[in-house]
N, C-alpha and C positions, 0 to 999 in steps of 0.2 A: 739101477739103470735111471729110471725116471726120478729118480731124488738128485743123481748128478745132473741129470738136464736142468731140473730146476735150480739149483744152485747156480749153474751157470747162466741161466737166464736173470736170475735175481743179481747177480753180481754185474754182468753185462747191463742190466738196466740202471743199476745205481753206478756205474760209470757212464753212462751216457748222461744222466742227470748232472753228474758233477762236471761232464764237460759243458753241458748246456749251461750251467750256473756260471761257471766260469767264462764263458763267451759272453754272456748276458752282461757281466759287471764289469769284465777287463777288456771287452771289445775281440780284438783279433790276438791270436797267440804269436808271440813275438818270434820272428825269425821262418815263419811258415806262410807261405805264398809270397809270389814274385820272385821266385828264385831262378837263377839261371839254368835255361833250359825250358823254363815254364813258356807256354807259347801265346801270344797276344796279336790279334790281328784287328786293326782299327783302320775303318774307312769312314765316310762321312756321316753315316746315319747308321751305322753297323759296328758292334763291338764282340767279339769273340775272345773269350779268353781258358784255356785249358791247361791246368795247373800239371804238366807231365812229370817234372821233378818232384814237386811236392807230393804227388800222388805214389813216386817210386819211394820217395824217402819215409812215408807215413807206413807202405806196405812193408819195408823193409824192417821198420823198426815194432810194427805189430806182428809180424813172422818172428822176430825175434824174442819178443815178450812172449807169445804162445809156445816157442819151442823151449824157453828156459820153463815154462810153467808145467809145461807137460813132462818135463824130465824130474819132476818132485818124486 
């Protein structure tokens, strides 16, 4: 049981490191952010950006990946 948790933590950590390195060298992920449905409110000295559609898209993709990984 503990070995399984350790493996998940290691894989998750390596995945986060890979994503961080990719974002550092390539900037932002193409196609992610500023999608239709993302909320942007701009006033004179005020700006709020909430990526609602982006969050939903990432959630769906991660749910699908975890579902397929669990089916092994």
